[in-house]
Every structure is written in C-alpha cells, then in structure tokens.
Steps between C-alpha positions, in 0.01 A plus 500: 500500500775662704420848372130486580540334841770747604281787375221393736258298288353238729242325287481393137159430348649261246746215539829678424629515858389144566697379198817707538563590866670170589746544213570861601567381856735224379688754286523731805318778313247514781544410867275308735449825692359663182252214469425506874422874485256447212331210679483693827325789326265268314399288799491789750211653309319167484549446872370851580193422291446185707530265204663232716248520786277206416164517325510797260123549521541593868745780420389866474500493119421131458140541389518787257264427213452660159205700639740657752768573243251627244314733736462861381738620773772256397445575132547872572815424701642288216426774247668759722806275542520448123473872430765583758730223378531628144836653411550696180868483413507737203254738339736715292242577232230578760261246346358407839257545651274450200265785431139422589409665172696241297272378223688180414782282620688202354582233757756258357676208666447139602438575868259791463203264508648200685357495852653164591849610394473819702414305816837328493558174682459620857133583527174340595187537292415869473162649588506662159767580248558823314748478217682808375269488197188491722627796701593703194165429334336641811708814460508553121181411313671388180785279626592256222697186586735283299723228639795607283716204603401159626732525802728762649798344316310589180552220251211595269443873511208607285592867494299586188174384656587661835 
C-alpha cells in the first residue's frame, strides 16, 4: 500500500487499498498526507467534472446515450486512440508487422478470443468488440485458433492439439 500510494497511484479498481490502507497507516508505513493527496487527486477530477453538482442528467455529459458513443465519429476516434496507444516493447526477431502476404497464422492463447476478458472490469458495454483473433482473421485469411490453456495461469495446456 505504502509503495503504490507514495508512487502516485490514486485509485484502485479492486478492494486492495480498501482492505489494507488502515493497517498501513497504523503501522506508520503510510501517512495521512499520502492518503489526503490521493483523495485530493481523485475528488478534484470528479469535482471538475461536476459530479457533485446535483442532478447528473443536467450536466454537460449527463445524457450521453449509446447512439452518441457509437456514432461513426466516436468509433473512428476510439480506433485512433487504440492504434496510438499500442506500445511494442520488443521485436528483436522483426516478426512484426505481419506481412500482408502471410498465408497462415496460428493464434494460441486463452484470451485471443475472449472479448469479455479483454474489456477488463472498468468498461461499459461496447458498441462492438473485436478480439485479437477477429482482427488477425481480417488480416490473414487462414488464421487458426486454439485456446492452448484454459486460463493464463495454464493448468491444462493442450500443446499437442494447439
């Protein structure tokens, strides 16, 4: 808790901080000022968005509907943001980008075709989902999929079939 709060993390999408911050404070691993800074950052954004100004439907973004979010302009903006947000950490063997002339591709892994998993736990219902498998099948005609493992921790790898 102390390490992440002191490093600047202000929000936790799970329950870890909720469960352990009080103990870290009692053990003097984190100070009240560390917690205050995180809360100030968290609530400052919410205040600037007007989330404490009464009826949310009367706020500038209070009536956004799926038809607004799923408009062609917003879909294009989301695609552009996704493309610009990708970071390739290593490509030592120069395997990427894939050649458009690739005749086949094996896509192996439990999350390659798991749209719900790829959304995470901090998303509303998407306008449409495109899994890595969907995208690769649109790029390489013969993209063959196998789950390989049942989960990322891989307790039942079926390597022979993959």
